[in-house]
C-alpha positions as CSV (number, residue, x, y, z in Angstrom):
1,A,11.4,-19.0,27.1
2,V,14.0,-18.3,24.6
3,V,11.3,-16.1,22.2
4,S,10.6,-14.2,25.5
5,T,14.3,-13.7,26.2
6,Q,15.2,-12.5,23.2
7,S,11.8,-10.1,22.6
8,T,13.0,-8.7,26.7
9,G,16.0,-8.1,25.5
10,G,15.4,-6.5,22.7
11,R,12.5,-4.2,24.5
12,D,15.4,-2.9,26.3
13,L,17.9,-2.3,23.8
14,Y,15.4,-0.7,22.1
15,K,13.7,1.5,25.0
16,N,16.4,1.7,27.7
17,Q,19.4,1.8,25.5
18,G,18.2,3.3,22.4
19,K,20.5,0.5,20.3
20,L,18.0,0.3,16.9
21,R,19.8,-2.3,15.4
22,E,20.7,-4.3,18.1
23,A,17.2,-4.2,19.0
24,L,16.4,-5.5,15.7
25,A,18.4,-8.3,15.5
26,C,16.8,-9.9,18.8
27,Y,13.4,-8.7,17.9
28,Q,13.9,-10.8,14.4
29,Q,15.2,-13.7,16.1
30,A,12.6,-14.1,18.3
31,F,10.4,-13.8,15.4
32,L,12.5,-16.7,13.8
33,L,11.2,-18.6,16.9
34,N,7.5,-17.5,17.0
35,E,6.0,-15.6,14.0
36,D,4.0,-13.2,16.4
37,R,2.3,-10.4,14.6
38,K,3.1,-7.9,17.6
39,L,6.9,-9.3,16.9
40,A,6.4,-8.1,13.3
41,T,5.2,-5.0,14.1
42,R,8.2,-4.1,16.2
43,I,10.6,-5.1,13.6
44,Q,8.5,-2.8,10.9
45,K,8.9,-0.1,13.6
46,I,12.1,0.0,14.1
47,R,13.3,-1.0,10.2
48,Y,11.5,2.9,10.0
49,Q,13.6,4.4,12.5
50,I,16.2,3.1,10.8
51,E,15.9,4.4,7.6
52,E,14.9,7.6,9.4
53,E,17.8,7.7,11.2
54,E,19.8,7.4,8.2
55,R,17.9,9.5,6.1
56,V,18.8,12.1,8.6
57,K,22.3,11.6,8.5
58,A,22.3,11.3,4.4
59,K,21.4,14.9,4.8
60,P,23.5,16.3,7.2
61,N,24.6,19.7,5.6
62,D,21.4,19.9,3.6
63,S,20.2,23.5,3.9
64,E,17.0,22.7,2.0
65,L,14.6,21.9,5.2
66,S,15.1,24.6,7.9
67,E,15.5,23.1,11.4
68,V,11.5,23.7,12.0
69,A,10.7,22.5,8.9
70,T,12.4,19.1,9.7
71,E,11.1,19.0,13.2
72,K,7.7,19.2,11.3
73,Y,8.7,16.7,9.2
74,N,9.7,13.8,11.6
75,E,6.9,14.7,13.9
76,L,4.5,13.9,11.1
77,I,6.4,10.5,9.8
78,I,6.3,9.6,13.2
79,N,2.8,10.3,13.8
80,A,1.7,8.4,10.5
81,R,3.7,5.4,11.6
82,S,1.8,5.4,14.8
83,C,-1.6,5.7,12.7
84,V,-0.3,3.1,10.5
85,D,0.3,0.8,13.6
86,S,-2.6,1.4,15.3
87,G,-4.5,0.6,11.9
88,D,-5.8,4.1,11.1
89,I,-4.5,4.2,7.4
90,Q,-6.6,7.4,6.0
91,E,-5.1,9.7,9.2
92,A,-2.0,8.2,8.1
93,I,-2.1,8.9,4.3
94,S,-3.2,12.5,5.2
95,L,-0.1,12.6,7.5
96,Y,2.2,11.4,5.0
97,K,1.4,14.2,2.5
98,A,2.0,16.3,5.4
99,A,5.2,15.0,5.1
100,Y,5.8,15.1,1.3
101,E,4.7,18.6,1.3
102,V,7.3,19.6,3.8
103,D,9.7,17.3,2.0
104,P,8.9,15.6,-1.3
105,S,10.6,12.1,-2.3
106,E,10.0,9.3,-4.0
107,K,9.9,6.9,-1.2
108,L,7.2,8.8,1.0
109,K,5.3,9.2,-2.7
110,Q,5.9,5.2,-2.9
111,K,4.6,4.9,0.9
112,I,1.3,7.2,0.5
113,E,0.5,5.2,-3.1
114,E,1.0,1.9,-0.9
115,L,-1.1,3.0,1.8
116,S,-3.9,3.9,-1.0
117,N,-4.1,0.9,-2.0
118,R,-4.9,-0.8,1.3
119,I,-7.9,1.2,1.3
């Protein structure tokens, strides 16, 4: 019952309120009580979203990427993460490589290498 409550609270914070950090804390508490694979996937997805928000905030005045390029990059990253979540690693690698061409970073390069090693 506690796991369900924590999970439901996390889902509400995540989907309805957009409070990623609070949702992450709820899901982590639920995971401590029940190491469910779905909870682990949700935790990972929220962590990625938090990292992405922080990355965007870290470059608020970065004029290197146009708004269109930034939107394309974000869309590629979101789609790549969805592919990882659904197990389509090859497509995820392809999308991450496309994102890397838009905005190369060491972190993204490492992600591509990590996924390539899974195949």
